[in-house]
C-alpha positions as CSV (number, residue, x, y, z in Angstrom):
1,M,4.5,-3.3,47.7
2,T,8.2,-2.1,47.2
3,E,9.3,0.2,44.5
4,E,11.6,-2.5,43.4
5,I,8.7,-5.2,43.1
6,A,6.7,-2.4,41.5
7,L,9.5,-1.8,38.8
8,K,9.6,-5.4,38.2
9,L,5.9,-5.9,37.5
10,K,6.1,-2.8,35.3
11,I,8.8,-3.9,33.1
12,A,7.2,-7.5,32.9
13,S,4.2,-6.1,31.7
14,I,5.8,-4.0,29.2
15,L,7.7,-7.2,27.9
16,G,4.3,-9.1,27.7
17,L,3.0,-6.4,25.7
18,A,5.8,-6.3,23.4
19,A,6.1,-9.6,22.9
20,L,2.1,-9.6,21.8
21,V,2.7,-6.8,19.5
22,L,5.5,-8.7,17.8
23,T,3.3,-11.8,17.9
24,L,0.5,-9.8,16.1
25,A,2.6,-8.3,13.5
26,Q,3.7,-11.7,12.3
27,P,2.3,-12.2,9.0
28,A,-0.3,-15.3,9.4
29,T,0.3,-18.1,7.0
30,A,-1.4,-16.8,3.5
31,Q,-3.7,-19.4,2.2
32,P,-3.8,-19.4,-1.6
33,Q,-6.3,-17.7,-3.2
34,I,-9.2,-19.5,-5.1
35,S,-10.4,-18.1,-7.9
36,Q,-14.2,-18.2,-9.0
37,G,-13.5,-20.5,-11.7
38,Q,-11.8,-22.9,-9.5
39,Q,-14.8,-22.6,-6.9
40,F,-17.2,-23.3,-9.9
41,Y,-15.1,-26.1,-10.9
42,Q,-15.1,-27.6,-7.5
43,K,-18.7,-27.3,-7.3
44,V,-20.2,-28.1,-10.3
45,C,-17.5,-29.6,-12.8
46,A,-15.9,-31.7,-10.4
47,K,-19.3,-33.9,-9.6
48,C,-18.9,-35.5,-13.1
49,H,-15.3,-34.6,-14.5
50,E,-13.8,-36.4,-11.1
51,A,-16.0,-39.0,-10.7
52,G,-15.6,-40.6,-14.6
53,I,-18.6,-39.6,-16.0
54,G,-16.9,-36.7,-17.8
55,P,-13.4,-36.8,-18.9
56,V,-10.3,-35.7,-16.9
57,L,-9.7,-31.8,-17.6
58,L,-7.2,-31.3,-15.0
59,G,-3.6,-31.4,-16.4
60,R,-4.4,-31.6,-20.3
61,G,-2.9,-28.3,-21.2
62,L,-5.9,-27.5,-23.9
63,P,-6.3,-24.1,-24.5
64,E,-8.8,-22.0,-22.7
65,T,-11.0,-21.7,-25.7
66,T,-11.5,-25.4,-25.7
67,F,-13.1,-24.8,-22.2
68,T,-15.1,-21.9,-22.9
69,Y,-16.3,-23.5,-26.1
70,F,-17.7,-26.9,-24.6
71,V,-19.0,-24.8,-21.4
72,R,-21.1,-22.8,-23.5
73,H,-22.0,-25.1,-26.3
74,G,-22.0,-28.6,-24.4
75,N,-21.0,-32.1,-25.8
76,G,-22.6,-35.3,-25.7
77,P,-23.9,-35.6,-22.1
78,M,-22.5,-32.5,-20.9
79,P,-25.0,-29.6,-21.0
80,A,-24.9,-26.3,-22.4
81,F,-24.1,-23.7,-19.5
82,R,-25.9,-20.3,-20.0
83,M,-25.3,-16.7,-18.8
84,T,-27.4,-17.4,-16.2
85,D,-25.3,-20.7,-15.0
86,I,-21.8,-19.2,-15.1
87,D,-21.2,-15.6,-15.9
88,D,-18.3,-14.7,-18.5
89,A,-15.8,-13.6,-16.2
90,T,-16.2,-16.7,-13.9
91,L,-16.1,-18.9,-17.3
92,R,-12.5,-16.9,-18.1
93,E,-11.1,-17.7,-14.4
94,L,-12.8,-21.3,-14.9
95,A,-10.9,-21.8,-18.4
96,S,-7.6,-20.3,-17.4
97,Y,-7.7,-22.5,-14.3
98,L,-8.3,-25.6,-16.4
99,S,-5.9,-25.0,-19.1
100,K,-3.0,-24.0,-16.4
101,S,-3.7,-27.0,-13.8
102,P,-1.5,-29.7,-13.4
103,A,-2.4,-33.4,-13.6
104,K,-3.4,-34.9,-10.6
105,P,-1.1,-37.4,-9.0
């Protein structure tokens, strides 16, 4: 191999590594973080509240205390959820998520 070809290969490999480093350094498209409260809503609450069994909760603009009260005490066919069902931290996140959620289109 001539020195000229060896130099061209070396430059090409350096440029390739530089391109790889720049690609890896680019921030990935960030997925929005889903809170424990939103996860709880999607896994538990939505089964009734998005199926027409319970009232619509999203986009109502109700205060957080309304949601925490009904979750702990129940209402009509909705059961009361115990601490073993949903802990206080997750309940606070759920209430915050529901009180700030926009209405579905």
